[in-house]
C-alpha positions in Angstrom: -36.1 38.2 50.8 -35.6 42.0 51.5 -37.8 43.8 54.1 -39.3 45.9 51.3 -40.4 43.3 49.1 -42.5 41.4 51.7 -46.1 41.8 50.9 -48.1 45.0 52.9 -51.3 45.5 53.9 -53.6 46.6 51.2 -55.0 50.4 50.9 -58.2 50.1 52.9 -56.9 47.8 55.8 -54.2 50.6 56.1 -57.0 53.8 56.5 -58.9 51.3 58.7 -55.9 50.6 61.4 -54.9 54.6 61.1 -58.0 56.6 61.2 -58.7 56.4 65.0 -55.6 57.8 65.2 -56.1 60.8 63.3 -60.0 61.7 63.5 -62.8 61.8 65.9 -65.1 59.0 65.8 -67.8 60.9 63.4 -64.9 61.8 60.7 -63.0 58.5 60.8 -65.1 57.1 57.6 -64.1 60.2 55.6 -60.2 59.1 56.0 -58.8 58.5 52.4 -55.9 57.3 51.2 -54.6 59.7 48.6 -50.8 58.2 48.0 -48.4 55.6 49.2 -44.7 55.2 48.6 -41.8 53.3 49.5 -39.1 54.2 52.1 -36.5 55.6 49.8 -34.0 54.4 52.5 -33.1 51.2 53.5 -34.8 49.4 56.5 -34.4 46.2 58.1 -38.3 46.3 58.5 -41.0 46.8 55.8 -41.8 50.3 55.7 -43.5 52.8 53.5 -44.7 56.4 53.4 -48.5 57.0 53.1 -50.6 60.0 51.9 -53.9 60.6 53.6 -56.8 62.8 53.6 -58.3 63.7 56.8 -61.1 65.8 57.6 -60.5 69.2 58.9 -56.9 68.3 58.4 -56.3 68.0 54.7 -53.6 65.8 53.6 -51.5 64.0 56.1 -48.1 61.7 55.7 -47.3 59.3 57.8 -44.5 56.6 58.4 -45.2 53.2 58.6 -43.2 50.6 60.0 -44.4 47.0 60.0 -43.3 43.7 62.1 -40.4 42.0 60.6 -42.5 38.8 61.6 -39.5 37.3 63.3 -37.3 37.7 66.3 -33.8 38.6 66.1 -31.6 35.9 67.4 -29.6 36.3 71.1 -27.6 38.5 71.6 -30.4 40.9 70.8 -30.3 44.5 70.6 -33.4 45.3 68.4 -36.5 44.3 70.5 -39.5 44.4 68.6 -42.0 47.1 67.6 -44.0 46.8 70.8 -40.8 47.5 72.7 -40.1 50.8 70.3 -43.6 52.1 70.8 -42.9 52.1 74.6 -39.9 53.4 74.3 -41.2 56.5 72.5 -43.5 57.0 75.3 -41.6 56.2 78.3 -38.1 57.7 77.1 -38.4 60.2 73.8 -41.8 62.1 74.8 -41.1 62.5 78.5 -37.3 63.5 77.8 -39.0 66.7 76.0 -36.0 66.5 73.0 -36.6 67.2 68.9 -38.0 64.0 67.9 -40.3 62.9 65.1 -44.0 62.1 66.9 -44.9 58.5 67.3 -48.6 58.4 67.1 -49.1 54.8 68.2 -48.8 50.8 67.4 -51.9 49.3 65.8 -52.6 46.0 64.5 -53.2 45.9 60.6 -54.8 43.5 58.2 -56.1 39.9 58.3 -54.3 37.8 59.7 -53.3 41.0 62.3 -49.5 42.5 61.8 -48.2 45.2 63.9 -47.5 48.6 62.9 -46.0 51.5 64.5 -46.9 55.0 62.8 -44.9 58.0 63.1 -45.5 61.8 61.6 -43.2 61.6 58.0 -40.7 63.9 58.7 -40.6 65.2 54.8 -37.5 66.4 53.2 -34.9 65.2 56.1 -31.6 63.8 55.4 -29.7 61.2 57.3 -26.8 63.3 59.4 -23.8 61.7 57.2 -25.9 63.1 54.0 -25.0 67.0 55.0 -22.9 69.2 53.1 -20.3 68.9 56.4 -20.0 67.0 59.5 -22.5 69.8 61.1 -24.8 67.1 61.3 -23.3 64.5 62.9 -21.9 67.3 65.5 -25.6 68.6 66.1 -26.4 64.6 66.7 -23.7 64.5 69.2 -25.0 67.5 71.1 -28.4 66.0 71.2 -27.0 62.5 72.0 -25.4 64.4 75.0 -28.9 66.1 76.5 -30.7 63.1 76.1 -28.2 61.3 78.4 -27.8 64.1 80.9 -31.7 63.6 81.2 -31.5 59.9 81.6 -29.0 59.8 84.5 -31.7 60.4 86.9 -34.3 58.3 85.0 -32.6 54.9 84.9 -34.2 53.7 88.2 -37.7 55.3 87.4 -40.5 52.5 87.2 -41.5 53.9 83.7 -38.2 52.8 82.4 -38.1 49.4 84.1 -38.9 48.0 80.7 -35.7 49.1 79.3 -32.8 46.1 78.6 -30.6 46.7 81.2 -26.7 46.1 79.0 -24.5 44.1 81.4 -20.8 42.3 81.1 -22.6 39.0 79.7 -24.4 40.9 77.2 -21.1 42.3 75.7 -19.2 39.2 75.7 -22.2 37.6 74.0 -21.3 39.8 70.8 -17.6 38.7 70.8 -18.7 35.2 71.3 -21.1 35.8 68.3 -18.0 37.5 65.8 -15.9 34.1 66.4 -18.7 31.9 65.5 -19.6 33.8 62.9 -16.3 34.0 61.5 -15.9 30.2 62.2 -18.5 29.4 59.3 -16.4 30.9 56.7 -12.9 29.6 57.1 -10.4 29.8 59.8 -10.9 32.3 62.2 -8.2 35.0 61.8 -5.6 35.0 64.8 -6.3 38.8 65.3 -9.9 38.2 65.7 -9.6 35.0 67.7 -7.3 37.4 70.3 -10.1 40.2 70.2 -12.3 37.7 71.3 -10.3 36.1 74.1 -9.7 39.6 75.2 -12.8 41.6 75.1 -13.7 40.7 78.3 -11.7 43.0 79.7 -13.1 46.1 77.5 -16.8 45.0 78.1 -15.8 45.0 82.0 -15.1 48.9 81.1 -18.4 49.2 79.6 -20.2 47.5 82.3 -18.8 49.1 84.9 -19.2 52.9 83.2 -21.9 55.2 84.1 -25.5 54.2 83.3 -28.2 56.1 81.7 -30.8 56.0 79.0 -29.5 55.2 75.6 -30.7 55.0 72.2 -28.6 51.8 71.7 -28.4 52.2 67.8 -27.6 55.8 67.5 -25.7 55.5 63.8 -26.2 57.8 61.3 -28.9 55.5 59.4 -31.3 56.3 62.2 -30.7 59.9 62.6 -32.3 62.3 60.7 -31.6 66.1 60.2 -33.7 69.3 59.0 -33.3 72.9 59.4 -30.4 72.6 61.6 -32.4 70.3 64.0 -31.8 66.6 64.9 -34.3 64.0 64.9 -33.6 60.3 66.1 -35.8 57.8 65.3 -36.2 54.0 65.5 -36.1 53.3 69.2 -36.2 49.6 69.1 -32.9 49.1 70.7 -33.4 51.7 73.5 -31.3 50.5 76.8 -29.8 51.4 80.2 -26.1 51.5 79.5 -23.0 53.7 78.6 -23.7 56.7 76.8 -20.3 56.2 75.2 -22.4 53.7 72.9 -24.2 55.7 71.6 -21.6 58.2 70.8 -19.4 55.7 69.4 -22.1 54.5 67.1 -22.8 57.8 65.6 -18.9 58.8 65.2 -17.7 55.7 63.9 -15.3 55.5 61.0 -15.3 59.2 60.9 -11.9 61.4 60.8 -10.3 61.7 63.8 -11.0 65.7 64.0 -14.5 64.9 63.7 -14.6 62.4 66.5 -12.8 64.6 68.7 -15.2 67.4 68.1 -17.9 65.4 68.5 -17.0 64.0 71.7 -16.2 67.1 72.7 -19.5 68.9 71.6 -21.3 65.8 73.5 -19.5 66.7 76.9 -20.7 70.4 76.7 -23.8 69.3 75.8 -24.2 67.3 78.7 -22.9 70.0 81.2 -20.2 68.1 82.5 -16.6 67.0 82.1 -15.6 63.2 80.8 -14.6 60.8 83.7 -10.9 60.0 83.5 -11.1 56.8 81.8 -13.6 57.9 79.2 -11.0 57.4 76.3 -11.0 54.2 77.5 -14.3 53.6 77.4 -15.0 55.4 74.2 -12.7 52.7 72.8 -14.3 49.8 74.2 -17.8 51.0 72.8 -16.1 51.6 69.0 -15.4 48.0 69.5 -18.6 47.0 70.6 -20.2 48.6 67.8 -18.2 47.0 65.3 -19.0 43.6 66.7 -22.5 44.1 66.8 -22.4 45.2 63.1 -20.5 42.2 61.7 -23.2 40.8 59.3 -24.0 37.1 59.0 -21.7 35.8 56.1 -23.0 34.3 52.9 -19.6 32.6 52.1 -15.7 33.4 52.6 -15.6 36.2 49.9 -18.5 38.0 50.7 -17.8 41.6 50.2 -19.9 43.3 53.0 -18.5 40.9 55.7 -15.0 41.7 54.9 -15.6 45.4 54.7 -17.0 44.6 58.4 -13.8 42.6 59.8 -12.0 45.7 58.3 -13.6 48.0 60.6 -13.7 45.7 63.3 -9.9 45.0 63.1 -9.3 48.7 63.1 -11.3 49.6 66.1 -9.4 46.7 68.0 -6.4 48.5 66.6 -7.7 51.5 68.5 -8.8 50.2 71.6 -5.1 48.6 72.6 -3.7 52.4 73.3 -5.6 52.6 76.5 
């Protein structure tokens, strides 16, 4: 069953849940549902876009994201809607960077389901859908500004709830990759070797300078409108090396775009990369490819083999460092 095929609460329940976020108590009864439509982009959780008529405000469009109803298995990088809501409040708003406003987390329906409520960014593209690589380069700059801000925030009590990536966390993704491959037949020798050797790459990530990171900064989570970047979906926010966000954003782009993205990132941070940044970035790229390995449906499942190919290419790159 796909996320979008799951039953959503009825319109009356949605209005009752979001009205307190939109109108004063005296006006909440006047909030009415005008339209609701599916989110046209794939999402790992049930999502939709609703239009409401709000007294004194007129039509308001909201993006609603519902709880998936299950917790991801370990190693876990998505931490759920309550965590995501906290990340919007304690990281995104405090960083004072362009972002899609999050109105809050509410319970909807009976039995109650958690629902994250955001303003809808009409007309936005994902950064990999722009006519050229300008969206991706701008996203790298946004990322650099976030990480520059986050350097001084990692020990602030306001972000103490954030996941802290460490060596064991990174190594667990290689362990997972080997286990997944074994379900589809013999583990390819190159993959077995990578999983054995990944500890040294993981050590580079664990030792790298830490900051506040988005954690899943792929193009699917980075929107672009009128030249401005708007990252969304902060379920994977964490304390870790900034190279993870940058490697996720630039994954599988041509070498020249990757180079430009890295340059733009460091310019935006207002500093120079450490001497071993190339090795850290290569390790972050392998980590990204490991994390994106899907659970295979069978030995001949195309998506699994495409993901394996991406991982093999990332592993080959890492051997240069």
